[in-house]
DRENDO-1510 file (C-alpha; in Angstrom, 1 decimal, always signed):
<recs>
REC; n; res; u; v; w
REC; 1; MET; +4.0; +63.2; -22.8 .
REC; 2; THR; +2.6; +65.8; -20.5 .
REC; 3; THR; +4.1; +69.3; -20.8 .
REC; 4; ARG; +4.5; +71.9; -18.1 .
REC; 5; ARG; +4.6; +75.5; -19.2 .
REC; 6; GLY; +5.2; +78.3; -16.8 .
REC; 7; LEU; +3.3; +81.2; -18.3 .
REC; 8; LEU; +5.1; +83.8; -16.2 .
REC; 9; ALA; +3.0; +86.9; -17.1 .
REC; 10; GLY; -0.1; +85.2; -15.8 .
REC; 11; GLY; +1.5; +83.1; -13.1 .
REC; 12; VAL; -0.2; +80.0; -14.5 .
REC; 13; ALA; +1.2; +76.5; -15.1 .
REC; 14; LEU; -0.3; +74.5; -17.9 .
REC; 15; ALA; -0.1; +70.8; -18.7 .
REC; 16; ALA; -0.2; +70.3; -22.4 .
REC; 17; GLY; -2.5; +67.5; -23.4 .
REC; 18; ALA; -5.4; +66.4; -21.2 .
REC; 19; ALA; -4.7; +68.2; -17.9 .
REC; 20; ALA; -4.4; +71.8; -16.8 .
REC; 21; TYR; -3.7; +73.2; -13.4 .
REC; 22; GLY; -3.3; +76.6; -11.9 .
REC; 23; VAL; -1.1; +78.6; -9.5 .
REC; 24; LEU; +0.5; +76.5; -6.8 .
REC; 25; GLY; -1.0; +77.1; -3.4 .
REC; 26; ALA; -3.9; +75.4; -1.6 .
REC; 27; ARG; -3.8; +72.4; -4.0 .
REC; 28; PRO; -0.2; +71.5; -4.7 .
REC; 29; SER; +0.5; +70.1; -8.2 .
REC; 30; VAL; +2.0; +67.0; -6.8 .
REC; 31; ASN; -1.6; +65.8; -6.5 .
REC; 32; LEU; -1.9; +66.1; -10.3 .
REC; 33; ALA; +1.5; +64.3; -10.7 .
REC; 34; LYS; +0.2; +61.3; -8.8 .
REC; 35; ALA; -3.2; +61.3; -10.3 .
REC; 36; THR; -2.0; +61.5; -13.9 .
REC; 37; GLY; +1.0; +59.2; -13.3 .
REC; 38; PHE; +3.8; +61.6; -14.6 .
REC; 39; PRO; +6.7; +59.6; -16.0 .
REC; 40; ARG; +9.6; +59.2; -13.6 .
REC; 41; LEU; +12.5; +61.7; -14.0 .
REC; 42; GLN; +15.6; +60.0; -15.4 .
REC; 43; MET; +19.1; +60.8; -14.3 .
REC; 44; PRO; +21.8; +61.6; -16.8 .
REC; 45; PRO; +24.1; +58.6; -17.7 .
REC; 46; LEU; +26.9; +58.3; -15.1 .
REC; 47; LEU; +30.5; +58.1; -16.3 .
REC; 48; ASP; +32.6; +57.0; -13.3 .
REC; 49; THR; +36.3; +57.8; -13.7 .
REC; 50; SER; +37.2; +56.8; -10.1 .
REC; 51; GLU; +39.3; +53.8; -11.2 .
REC; 52; SER; +40.5; +54.8; -14.7 .
REC; 53; GLY; +41.0; +58.6; -14.4 .
REC; 54; ARG; +39.7; +58.8; -18.0 .
REC; 55; PHE; +36.5; +59.5; -19.9 .
REC; 56; ASP; +35.4; +60.1; -23.4 .
REC; 57; VAL; +32.7; +62.5; -24.6 .
REC; 58; THR; +31.7; +63.4; -28.2 .
REC; 59; ALA; +29.8; +66.5; -29.2 .
REC; 60; GLN; +27.2; +65.1; -31.6 .
REC; 61; SER; +23.9; +66.1; -33.3 .
REC; 62; GLY; +20.6; +64.2; -33.1 .
REC; 63; THR; +16.9; +64.7; -32.6 .
REC; 64; THR; +14.9; +64.8; -29.4 .
REC; 65; SER; +11.1; +64.5; -28.9 .
REC; 66; PHE; +10.3; +66.9; -26.0 .
REC; 67; ILE; +6.6; +67.4; -26.7 .
REC; 68; GLY; +4.1; +64.9; -28.0 .
REC; 69; GLY; +6.6; +62.7; -29.9 .
REC; 70; ARG; +7.5; +65.5; -32.3 .
REC; 71; ALA; +11.2; +65.5; -33.0 .
REC; 72; THR; +13.4; +68.6; -33.0 .
REC; 73; PRO; +17.1; +68.9; -33.9 .
REC; 74; THR; +19.4; +69.0; -30.9 .
REC; 75; ILE; +23.0; +68.5; -29.9 .
REC; 76; GLY; +24.7; +66.9; -26.9 .
REC; 77; PHE; +27.7; +65.1; -25.5 .
REC; 78; ASN; +27.4; +61.3; -26.2 .
REC; 79; GLN; +23.7; +61.6; -26.8 .
REC; 80; PRO; +21.2; +63.8; -28.7 .
REC; 81; TYR; +20.6; +66.3; -25.9 .
REC; 82; LEU; +22.7; +67.3; -22.9 .
REC; 83; GLY; +25.5; +65.0; -21.7 .
REC; 84; PRO; +26.5; +62.7; -18.9 .
REC; 85; VAL; +27.4; +63.2; -15.2 .
REC; 86; VAL; +31.1; +62.6; -14.9 .
REC; 87; ARG; +32.3; +61.4; -11.5 .
REC; 88; VAL; +35.9; +62.2; -10.7 .
REC; 89; GLN; +38.3; +62.1; -7.8 .
REC; 90; LYS; +41.5; +64.0; -6.9 .
REC; 91; GLY; +44.4; +63.0; -9.0 .
REC; 92; PRO; +45.2; +62.6; -12.7 .
REC; 93; LEU; +42.3; +63.0; -15.2 .
REC; 94; GLN; +42.5; +62.7; -18.9 .
REC; 95; PRO; +39.3; +63.5; -20.8 .
REC; 96; LYS; +39.0; +63.0; -24.5 .
REC; 97; VAL; +36.6; +65.4; -26.1 .
REC; 98; ALA; +35.7; +64.7; -29.7 .
REC; 99; ASN; +33.8; +66.8; -32.1 .
REC; 100; ALA; +31.4; +65.1; -34.5 .
REC; 101; LEU; +29.7; +68.4; -35.4 .
REC; 102; SER; +30.4; +70.5; -38.5 .
REC; 103; TRP; +31.5; +73.6; -36.5 .
REC; 104; PRO; +34.0; +74.2; -33.7 .
REC; 105; VAL; +33.1; +73.4; -30.1 .
REC; 106; SER; +35.0; +73.5; -26.8 .
REC; 107; SER; +34.6; +72.0; -23.4 .
REC; 108; HIS; +34.9; +74.5; -20.6 .
REC; 109; TRP; +35.2; +72.8; -17.2 .
REC; 110; HIS; +33.1; +75.4; -15.3 .
REC; 111; GLY; +34.1; +75.1; -11.7 .
REC; 112; LEU; +37.3; +73.1; -12.1 .
REC; 113; LEU; +40.5; +74.7; -10.8 .
REC; 114; VAL; +42.9; +73.9; -13.7 .
REC; 115; PRO; +45.4; +76.0; -15.7 .
REC; 116; GLY; +44.3; +78.1; -18.6 .
REC; 117; GLU; +45.7; +75.5; -21.1 .
REC; 118; HIS; +43.2; +73.0; -19.7 .
REC; 119; ASP; +40.3; +75.3; -19.1 .
REC; 120; GLY; +38.4; +74.8; -22.4 .
REC; 121; GLY; +37.6; +78.4; -23.0 .
REC; 122; PRO; +37.2; +80.1; -26.4 .
REC; 123; HIS; +41.0; +79.9; -27.1 .
REC; 124; LEU; +40.8; +76.1; -27.2 .
REC; 125; PRO; +38.4; +75.3; -30.0 .
REC; 126; ILE; +38.0; +71.7; -31.2 .
REC; 127; GLY; +37.5; +71.6; -34.9 .
REC; 128; PRO; +35.1; +69.3; -36.8 .
REC; 129; GLY; +36.5; +65.8; -36.8 .
REC; 130; SER; +39.1; +66.6; -34.1 .
REC; 131; ASN; +39.5; +65.8; -30.5 .
REC; 132; TRP; +41.2; +67.3; -27.4 .
REC; 133; THR; +43.0; +65.2; -24.7 .
REC; 134; PRO; +44.4; +67.5; -21.9 .
REC; 135; ASP; +46.4; +65.8; -19.2 .
REC; 136; MET; +44.7; +67.4; -16.2 .
REC; 137; GLN; +45.2; +67.2; -12.4 .
REC; 138; ILE; +42.2; +67.5; -10.1 .
REC; 139; ASP; +43.1; +68.9; -6.7 .
REC; 140; GLN; +40.1; +70.6; -5.1 .
REC; 141; PRO; +37.4; +69.7; -2.6 .
REC; 142; PRO; +34.3; +67.7; -3.5 .
REC; 143; CYS; +31.7; +69.8; -5.4 .
REC; 144; THR; +29.2; +69.8; -8.3 .
REC; 145; ALA; +30.7; +71.4; -11.4 .
REC; 146; PHE; +29.4; +71.9; -15.0 .
REC; 147; PHE; +30.9; +71.6; -18.5 .
REC; 148; HIS; +29.7; +73.2; -21.7 .
REC; 149; THR; +30.9; +74.6; -25.0 .
REC; 150; HIS; +32.4; +78.0; -24.9 .
REC; 151; ILE; +33.1; +79.2; -28.5 .
REC; 152; HIS; +32.8; +83.0; -28.6 .
REC; 153; GLY; +29.8; +84.2; -30.6 .
REC; 154; ARG; +27.9; +80.9; -30.5 .
REC; 155; THR; +28.1; +79.8; -26.8 .
REC; 156; ALA; +24.5; +80.8; -26.3 .
REC; 157; GLN; +22.9; +79.0; -29.2 .
REC; 158; ASP; +25.0; +75.8; -28.7 .
REC; 159; VAL; +24.3; +75.5; -25.0 .
REC; 160; TYR; +20.7; +76.2; -25.6 .
REC; 161; ALA; +20.6; +73.4; -28.2 .
REC; 162; GLY; +22.0; +71.0; -25.5 .
REC; 163; LEU; +25.8; +71.0; -25.4 .
REC; 164; ALA; +26.4; +70.8; -21.6 .
REC; 165; GLY; +26.9; +68.2; -18.9 .
REC; 166; VAL; +27.7; +67.9; -15.1 .
REC; 167; ILE; +30.8; +66.9; -13.1 .
REC; 168; HIS; +30.8; +65.4; -9.5 .
REC; 169; ILE; +34.1; +65.7; -7.7 .
REC; 170; VAL; +33.9; +63.1; -4.9 .
REC; 171; ASP; +36.2; +61.9; -2.1 .
REC; 172; GLY; +34.4; +58.8; -0.9 .
REC; 173; HIS; +33.6; +60.2; +2.6 .
REC; 174; ASP; +30.0; +61.3; +2.2 .
REC; 175; ALA; +28.7; +58.5; +4.3 .
REC; 176; GLU; +30.9; +59.7; +7.1 .
REC; 177; ARG; +29.4; +63.2; +6.7 .
REC; 178; GLY; +25.9; +61.7; +7.0 .
REC; 179; LEU; +25.0; +62.6; +3.4 .
REC; 180; PRO; +23.0; +60.6; +0.9 .
REC; 181; GLU; +25.2; +59.3; -1.9 .
REC; 182; THR; +23.3; +56.7; -4.0 .
REC; 183; TYR; +23.2; +58.2; -7.5 .
REC; 184; GLY; +19.6; +58.5; -8.8 .
REC; 185; THR; +18.0; +57.2; -5.6 .
REC; 186; ASP; +18.7; +59.7; -2.7 .
REC; 187; ASP; +21.4; +61.7; -4.5 .
REC; 188; LEU; +19.7; +63.4; -7.5 .
REC; 189; THR; +21.2; +65.6; -10.1 .
REC; 190; LEU; +18.8; +68.2; -11.5 .
REC; 191; VAL; +19.9; +70.2; -14.6 .
REC; 192; ILE; +17.2; +72.9; -14.8 .
REC; 193; GLN; +16.6; +74.8; -18.0 .
REC; 194; ASP; +13.8; +76.9; -19.6 .
REC; 195; ARG; +13.2; +76.5; -23.2 .
REC; 196; ARG; +10.8; +77.8; -25.9 .
REC; 197; PHE; +9.1; +75.6; -28.5 .
REC; 198; ALA; +7.3; +76.4; -31.7 .
REC; 199; GLY; +3.8; +75.2; -32.5 .
REC; 200; ASP; +5.2; +72.1; -34.2 .
REC; 201; GLY; +7.2; +71.1; -31.2 .
REC; 202; ARG; +10.6; +72.3; -32.5 .
REC; 203; LEU; +13.0; +73.9; -30.1 .
REC; 204; ALA; +13.0; +77.6; -30.8 .
REC; 205; TYR; +15.9; +79.9; -30.4 .
REC; 206; ALA; +15.0; +83.6; -31.0 .
REC; 207; ASN; +17.2; +86.7; -31.2 .
REC; 208; SER; +14.8; +89.5; -30.9 .
REC; 209; MET; +15.9; +92.7; -29.2 .
REC; 210; MET; +14.2; +91.6; -26.0 .
REC; 211; ASP; +15.8; +88.1; -26.2 .
REC; 212; ILE; +19.2; +89.7; -26.6 .
REC; 213; MET; +18.7; +92.4; -23.9 .
REC; 214; HIS; +17.3; +90.2; -21.2 .
REC; 215; GLY; +18.9; +86.9; -22.4 .
REC; 216; MET; +17.0; +84.0; -24.0 .
REC; 217; THR; +14.3; +82.8; -21.7 .
REC; 218; GLY; +11.6; +80.2; -22.4 .
REC; 219; ASP; +8.1; +79.3; -21.2 .
REC; 220; THR; +8.7; +75.6; -20.6 .
REC; 221; ILE; +10.8; +74.0; -17.8 .
REC; 222; LEU; +13.0; +71.1; -18.5 .
REC; 223; VAL; +14.8; +69.0; -15.9 .
REC; 224; ASN; +17.5; +66.8; -17.2 .
REC; 225; GLY; +16.2; +67.5; -20.7 .
REC; 226; GLN; +12.7; +66.1; -19.8 .
REC; 227; ILE; +9.3; +67.8; -19.6 .
REC; 228; GLY; +6.4; +66.7; -17.5 .
REC; 229; THR; +8.2; +64.2; -15.3 .
REC; 230; ALA; +8.3; +63.7; -11.5 .
REC; 231; ALA; +11.2; +62.7; -9.3 .
REC; 232; HIS; +10.7; +59.6; -7.1 .
REC; 233; VAL; +12.5; +59.6; -3.7 .
REC; 234; PRO; +12.7; +57.5; -0.6 .
REC; 235; LYS; +11.0; +58.3; +2.7 .
REC; 236; GLY; +14.2; +59.8; +4.1 .
REC; 237; ILE; +16.7; +62.6; +3.6 .
REC; 238; VAL; +17.3; +63.3; -0.1 .
REC; 239; ARG; +20.1; +65.3; -1.7 .
REC; 240; LEU; +19.4; +67.5; -4.7 .
REC; 241; ARG; +22.4; +68.7; -6.7 .
REC; 242; ILE; +20.9; +71.6; -8.7 .
REC; 243; VAL; +22.5; +73.1; -11.8 .
REC; 244; ASN; +21.1; +76.2; -13.3 .
REC; 245; ALA; +21.8; +75.4; -17.0 .
REC; 246; SER; +19.5; +78.1; -18.4 .
REC; 247; ASN; +20.8; +80.7; -20.7 .
REC; 248; ALA; +19.5; +83.6; -18.8 .
REC; 249; ARG; +16.8; +82.8; -16.2 .
REC; 250; ILE; +17.5; +83.5; -12.5 .
REC; 251; TYR; +15.5; +81.1; -10.3 .
REC; 252; SER; +14.3; +81.8; -6.8 .
REC; 253; LEU; +13.6; +78.2; -5.8 .
REC; 254; ARG; +11.5; +77.0; -2.9 .
REC; 255; LEU; +9.3; +74.1; -1.8 .
REC; 256; SER; +5.6; +74.3; -2.3 .
REC; 257; ASP; +4.7; +73.4; +1.3 .
REC; 258; SER; +7.2; +75.8; +2.7 .
REC; 259; ARG; +9.4; +73.1; +4.3 .
REC; 260; PRO; +13.0; +74.2; +4.6 .
REC; 261; MET; +15.7; +73.4; +2.1 .
REC; 262; HIS; +19.0; +72.7; +3.9 .
REC; 263; LEU; +21.9; +74.2; +1.8 .
REC; 264; ILE; +25.0; +72.0; +2.2 .
REC; 265; ALA; +27.2; +73.1; -0.7 .
REC; 266; THR; +27.6; +76.0; -3.2 .
REC; 267; ASP; +29.7; +76.1; -6.4 .
REC; 268; GLY; +33.1; +75.2; -4.9 .
REC; 269; GLY; +32.0; +72.6; -2.3 .
REC; 270; TYR; +30.7; +71.9; +1.1 .
REC; 271; LEU; +29.7; +74.4; +3.8 .
REC; 272; ALA; +30.7; +73.9; +7.4 .
REC; 273; ARG; +27.1; +73.1; +8.4 .
REC; 274; PRO; +23.7; +73.0; +6.7 .
REC; 275; ILE; +21.8; +76.3; +6.4 .
REC; 276; ALA; +18.0; +76.1; +6.4 .
REC; 277; LEU; +16.5; +78.2; +3.6 .
REC; 278; GLU; +13.1; +79.1; +2.5 .
REC; 279; THR; +14.3; +80.5; -0.9 .
REC; 280; LEU; +17.4; +79.7; -2.9 .
REC; 281; ARG; +18.4; +82.2; -5.6 .
REC; 282; MET; +20.3; +80.7; -8.5 .
REC; 283; GLY; +21.7; +82.5; -11.5 .
REC; 284; PRO; +22.8; +80.7; -14.7 .
REC; 285; GLY; +26.0; +78.8; -14.1 .
REC; 286; GLU; +25.5; +78.5; -10.4 .
REC; 287; ARG; +25.3; +75.1; -8.6 .
REC; 288; ALA; +23.9; +74.3; -5.2 .
REC; 289; GLU; +23.4; +71.1; -3.1 .
REC; 290; ILE; +20.4; +70.9; -0.7 .
REC; 291; LEU; +19.0; +68.3; +1.6 .
REC; 292; VAL; +15.2; +67.8; +1.8 .
REC; 293; ASP; +13.5; +65.9; +4.5 .
REC; 294; PHE; +10.9; +63.4; +3.3 .
REC; 295; THR; +10.7; +61.3; +6.5 .
REC; 296; SER; +7.1; +62.5; +6.9 .
REC; 297; GLY; +6.2; +60.8; +3.6 .
REC; 298; HIS; +4.7; +63.9; +2.2 .
REC; 299; ASP; +5.2; +64.8; -1.5 .
REC; 300; VAL; +6.2; +68.3; -2.5 .
REC; 301; SER; +6.9; +70.4; -5.6 .
REC; 302; LEU; +10.1; +72.3; -6.3 .
REC; 303; VAL; +8.8; +75.7; -7.5 .
REC; 304; SER; +10.3; +79.1; -8.4 .
REC; 305; ASP; +9.3; +82.7; -8.3 .
REC; 306; GLY; +9.6; +84.8; -11.4 .
REC; 307; ASP; +12.9; +86.0; -12.9 .
REC; 308; PRO; +13.8; +89.4; -11.5 .
REC; 309; ASN; +15.1; +90.4; -14.9 .
REC; 310; GLN; +11.7; +89.9; -16.6 .
REC; 311; GLY; +10.6; +93.5; -16.6 .
REC; 312; MET; +11.3; +96.6; -18.7 .
REC; 313; GLY; +14.8; +97.8; -17.6 .
REC; 314; GLY; +16.7; +96.8; -14.5 .
REC; 315; MET; +15.0; +98.6; -11.7 .
REC; 316; MET; +11.5; +97.6; -12.7 .
REC; 317; GLY; +12.5; +94.0; -13.1 .
REC; 318; ARG; +14.2; +93.8; -9.7 .
REC; 319; ALA; +11.2; +95.6; -7.9 .
REC; 320; ARG; +8.8; +93.1; -9.5 .
REC; 321; GLY; +11.0; +90.2; -8.5 .
REC; 322; MET; +10.9; +91.3; -4.8 .
REC; 323; LEU; +7.1; +91.7; -5.0 .
REC; 324; ASP; +6.8; +88.2; -6.5 .
REC; 325; GLY; +8.6; +86.8; -3.6 .
REC; 326; LEU; +6.1; +88.3; -1.2 .
REC; 327; THR; +2.9; +87.6; -3.1 .
REC; 328; GLY; +3.7; +84.4; -5.1 .
REC; 329; ALA; +2.8; +86.0; -8.4 .
REC; 330; ARG; +4.4; +84.5; -11.4 .
REC; 331; ARG; +5.4; +81.4; -9.3 .
REC; 332; PHE; +5.7; +78.3; -11.4 .
REC; 333; GLU; +6.5; +74.6; -10.9 .
REC; 334; VAL; +9.9; +73.2; -11.7 .
REC; 335; LEU; +9.5; +69.6; -10.6 .
REC; 336; PRO; +7.0; +67.5; -8.6 .
REC; 337; ILE; +8.8; +65.2; -6.1 .
REC; 338; LEU; +6.9; +62.1; -5.0 .
REC; 339; VAL; +7.8; +59.7; -2.1 .
REC; 340; ASP; +8.1; +56.1; -3.0 .
REC; 341; GLU; +8.3; +54.0; +0.2 .
REC; 342; ARG; +9.7; +51.0; -1.8 .
REC; 343; LEU; +13.0; +52.9; -2.2 .
REC; 344; PRO; +15.7; +52.2; +0.4 .
REC; 345; VAL; +16.4; +54.8; +3.1 .
REC; 346; ALA; +20.0; +55.4; +3.8 .
REC; 347; VAL; +19.9; +58.7; +5.8 .
REC; 348; ASP; +17.0; +59.7; +8.1 .
REC; 349; ARG; +18.2; +62.9; +9.7 .
REC; 350; ILE; +19.8; +66.2; +8.6 .
REC; 351; PRO; +23.5; +66.2; +9.8 .
REC; 352; ASP; +24.5; +68.9; +12.2 .
REC; 353; THR; +27.8; +69.6; +10.4 .
REC; 354; ILE; +29.2; +68.9; +7.0 .
REC; 355; GLY; +32.8; +69.8; +7.6 .
REC; 356; GLY; +33.6; +72.1; +4.7 .
REC; 357; LYS; +36.6; +74.3; +5.5 .
REC; 358; ALA; +37.1; +77.6; +3.8 .
REC; 359; PRO; +39.9; +79.8; +5.2 .
REC; 360; SER; +38.9; +83.4; +5.1 .
REC; 361; LEU; +40.7; +85.2; +2.3 .
REC; 362; ALA; +40.2; +88.4; +4.4 .
REC; 363; ASP; +43.2; +87.0; +6.5 .
REC; 364; PHE; +45.5; +87.3; +3.4 .
REC; 365; GLU; +47.2; +90.5; +2.2 .
REC; 366; ILE; +45.1; +92.1; -0.5 .
REC; 367; ALA; +47.6; +92.8; -3.4 .
REC; 368; LYS; +45.2; +94.8; -5.5 .
REC; 369; THR; +41.6; +96.0; -5.8 .
REC; 370; ARG; +40.0; +96.0; -9.2 .
REC; 371; ARG; +36.6; +97.4; -10.2 .
REC; 372; PHE; +34.4; +96.0; -12.9 .
REC; 373; SER; +31.2; +97.6; -14.3 .
REC; 374; LEU; +28.9; +95.3; -16.3 .
REC; 375; ASP; +27.6; +97.6; -19.0 .
REC; 376; MET; +24.6; +97.5; -21.2 .
REC; 377; GLY; +23.8; +99.9; -24.0 .
REC; 378; MET; +20.2; +100.8; -24.7 .
REC; 379; GLY; +18.6; +98.0; -26.6 .
REC; 380; GLY; +21.2; +95.5; -25.4 .
REC; 381; GLY; +23.4; +94.0; -28.2 .
REC; 382; MET; +21.5; +95.8; -31.0 .
REC; 383; MET; +22.2; +99.4; -29.9 .
REC; 384; GLY; +25.2; +100.2; -27.9 .
REC; 385; GLY; +26.2; +96.6; -27.1 .
REC; 386; PHE; +27.5; +94.8; -24.0 .
REC; 387; ALA; +30.8; +95.5; -22.3 .
REC; 388; ILE; +32.8; +95.4; -19.1 .
REC; 389; ASN; +34.3; +98.7; -18.0 .
REC; 390; GLY; +33.1; +100.1; -21.3 .
REC; 391; ASP; +35.2; +97.6; -23.4 .
REC; 392; PRO; +33.4; +94.9; -25.4 .
REC; 393; PHE; +35.3; +91.6; -25.5 .
REC; 394; GLU; +38.1; +91.1; -28.1 .
REC; 395; MET; +39.9; +87.8; -28.4 .
REC; 396; ALA; +43.2; +89.4; -29.0 .
REC; 397; VAL; +43.1; +91.8; -25.9 .
REC; 398; VAL; +44.2; +90.8; -22.4 .
REC; 399; ASN; +42.2; +93.0; -20.1 .
REC; 400; GLN; +43.9; +92.2; -16.8 .
REC; 401; ARG; +47.2; +90.7; -15.6 .
REC; 402; VAL; +47.3; +89.0; -12.2 .
REC; 403; ARG; +50.3; +87.6; -10.3 .
REC; 404; LEU; +50.2; +83.9; -9.5 .
REC; 405; GLY; +49.6; +83.4; -5.7 .
REC; 406; ASP; +48.1; +86.9; -5.1 .
REC; 407; THR; +44.9; +87.6; -3.3 .
REC; 408; GLU; +42.8; +90.4; -4.8 .
REC; 409; LYS; +39.5; +92.2; -4.1 .
REC; 410; TRP; +37.2; +92.5; -7.1 .
REC; 411; VAL; +34.3; +95.0; -6.8 .
REC; 412; VAL; +31.7; +94.2; -9.5 .
REC; 413; SER; +28.7; +96.4; -10.2 .
REC; 414; THR; +25.7; +96.8; -12.5 .
REC; 415; THR; +23.0; +99.5; -12.9 .
REC; 416; MET; +20.8; +97.6; -15.3 .
REC; 417; LEU; +19.5; +94.1; -14.8 .
REC; 418; ALA; +21.0; +91.4; -12.5 .
REC; 419; HIS; +24.0; +89.6; -14.0 .
REC; 420; PRO; +25.5; +86.2; -13.0 .
REC; 421; PHE; +29.3; +86.9; -13.0 .
REC; 422; HIS; +31.5; +83.9; -13.6 .
REC; 423; VAL; +35.3; +83.8; -13.3 .
REC; 424; HIS; +37.4; +81.0; -14.8 .
REC; 425; GLY; +40.2; +79.2; -13.0 .
REC; 426; VAL; +39.5; +80.5; -9.5 .
REC; 427; SER; +37.2; +80.1; -6.5 .
REC; 428; PHE; +36.3; +83.3; -4.7 .
REC; 429; GLN; +34.5; +84.4; -1.5 .
REC; 430; VAL; +31.7; +86.9; -1.5 .
REC; 431; VAL; +32.3; +89.4; +1.3 .
REC; 432; ARG; +29.6; +92.1; +0.7 .
REC; 433; GLU; +26.5; +92.4; -1.4 .
REC; 434; ASN; +25.2; +96.0; -1.7 .
REC; 435; GLY; +27.0; +96.9; +1.6 .
REC; 436; ARG; +25.4; +94.0; +3.5 .
REC; 437; ASP; +26.5; +90.5; +4.5 .
REC; 438; PRO; +26.1; +88.1; +1.6 .
REC; 439; LEU; +23.1; +85.9; +1.0 .
REC; 440; PRO; +23.4; +82.3; +2.3 .
REC; 441; GLU; +23.6; +81.0; -1.2 .
REC; 442; SER; +26.7; +83.2; -1.7 .
REC; 443; SER; +28.5; +81.4; +1.2 .
REC; 444; GLY; +31.6; +79.2; +0.8 .
REC; 445; TRP; +33.7; +79.0; -2.3 .
REC; 446; LYS; +32.0; +80.4; -5.4 .
REC; 447; ASP; +32.9; +80.8; -9.0 .
REC; 448; THR; +29.6; +82.4; -10.2 .
REC; 449; VAL; +27.5; +85.0; -8.3 .
REC; 450; VAL; +24.5; +87.1; -9.2 .
REC; 451; ILE; +25.5; +90.8; -9.3 .
REC; 452; ASP; +22.5; +93.0; -8.5 .
REC; 453; GLY; +24.0; +96.3; -7.5 .
REC; 454; GLU; +27.5; +96.1; -6.1 .
REC; 455; THR; +29.3; +92.9; -4.9 .
REC; 456; GLU; +32.7; +92.6; -3.3 .
REC; 457; LEU; +34.7; +89.4; -4.0 .
REC; 458; LEU; +38.0; +88.1; -2.6 .
REC; 459; MET; +39.9; +85.6; -4.8 .
REC; 460; ARG; +43.3; +83.9; -4.5 .
REC; 461; PHE; +44.9; +83.0; -7.8 .
REC; 462; THR; +46.4; +79.5; -7.7 .
REC; 463; GLN; +46.2; +78.5; -11.4 .
REC; 464; PRO; +48.5; +79.8; -14.2 .
REC; 465; ALA; +47.1; +81.2; -17.5 .
REC; 466; GLY; +49.3; +82.7; -20.2 .
REC; 467; ASP; +48.5; +85.0; -23.2 .
REC; 468; ARG; +47.7; +82.1; -25.5 .
REC; 469; THR; +45.0; +80.6; -23.2 .
REC; 470; PRO; +43.9; +83.3; -20.7 .
REC; 471; PHE; +41.1; +82.9; -18.3 .
REC; 472; MET; +37.7; +84.6; -18.8 .
REC; 473; TYR; +35.5; +86.7; -16.6 .
REC; 474; HIS; +32.0; +87.3; -17.9 .
REC; 475; CYS; +28.3; +87.6; -17.4 .
REC; 476; HIS; +26.8; +84.1; -17.6 .
REC; 477; ILE; +23.7; +85.3; -19.3 .
REC; 478; LEU; +25.0; +83.7; -22.5 .
REC; 479; GLU; +23.6; +86.2; -24.9 .
REC; 480; HIS; +25.3; +89.0; -22.9 .
REC; 481; GLU; +28.6; +87.0; -22.9 .
REC; 482; ASP; +28.4; +86.4; -26.7 .
REC; 483; GLY; +27.5; +90.1; -27.2 .
REC; 484; GLY; +30.7; +91.3; -25.5 .
REC; 485; MET; +30.1; +91.3; -21.7 .
REC; 486; MET; +33.4; +89.4; -21.2 .
REC; 487; GLY; +37.0; +90.1; -20.5 .
REC; 488; GLN; +40.1; +88.0; -20.1 .
REC; 489; PHE; +43.1; +87.8; -17.8 .
REC; 490; THR; +46.4; +86.1; -17.4 .
REC; 491; VAL; +47.9; +84.7; -14.2 .
REC; 492; THR; +51.7; +84.5; -14.2 .
</recs>
């Protein structure tokens, strides 16, 4: 199997095996994908609960051959690595999450608006040989969500090893919106991860000081757990549901020929109308849906600029990230996308409107303003540690208490590195980023946003959470979360 490695320091992409190719530019790597016949990207298995309202997933171990047929130990839901896409609708939902591993796991429904007792955070472990069957109620707009284990102290290593999957909340009206909706044909789910491999092909998880401080990043890009594949799409409008499932890497995605990406949805669902973007920033835990126009028949590659956190300290990393965006240095390929004219075309134009409705939370009375500082000691977790407002996470400590039904303003800041900030059990609106209007990818309803300076959030608390199963707020760089950059709150 061909392997793509983004060597970020040199800005070079390598294909392990027979082929090698350089920086994207005058000669897009899609030419190589066609010439060498890259295997077709496979979609995750689809579990459709539309009729039953039920689904089963099992956390299990296995082996996966990522590179050259060499197997490495991995874990996943219902398979050796990663998990399915679960399609759900509004109404009752009863998952059964079983644990066939020898240590506790959980299943946090990242992006679902459910009570704390159903949230699947660290207070809801599933022991070895046990299962969890919450009786849930889904009542939120269509969106792309995420699920993953969330056991404090080992979230990072277990998600890195593969214990994560995707959720599509649907309402059956996408055809009326003019959106592609055929799973795996013109509606593609892309779970993007970066991973590191040892010389023998084994998945490598390191915990050096730099890996802890910046979060674990890799030099090889996986899409849906696959390396060296290419997506095949019809000669029409294609929808990409993108999930940043990396432990720490922040992507700045773009298309190699500079055609626009039309943003139609962020974490919590649809926008009112598409927004044409050249670059889409995505931190770990964020999801975005974009439309790409392939009616010209031209292939393209999805590429990314370098991670703004990859530099010594926060300011240098952010400055280098801005420079990369201007010069293309450290740009690497994520996925070649090839047009296959044999595939059926269902949509041939970008719709003018999507119809997402988000009442402005600024119209509600602000009950309270809270401030949160995302803190890093020198050397990350090895000297000084990670904390929020100076306090590292403790399972027995409730850091904030919120009233059910209130709307609050949360002002979140960082002085070192950019941090994806995730809040359980709530969708929020980003109102200001560093004193300016928010980036387009921060539009609509969000549950995760990259904090790079100071960001103002408005959130309305509609889901209850008590002391036994409080909600979390934390950095979604998973090594930071495990290291203590997390707090918890009740909603009563």
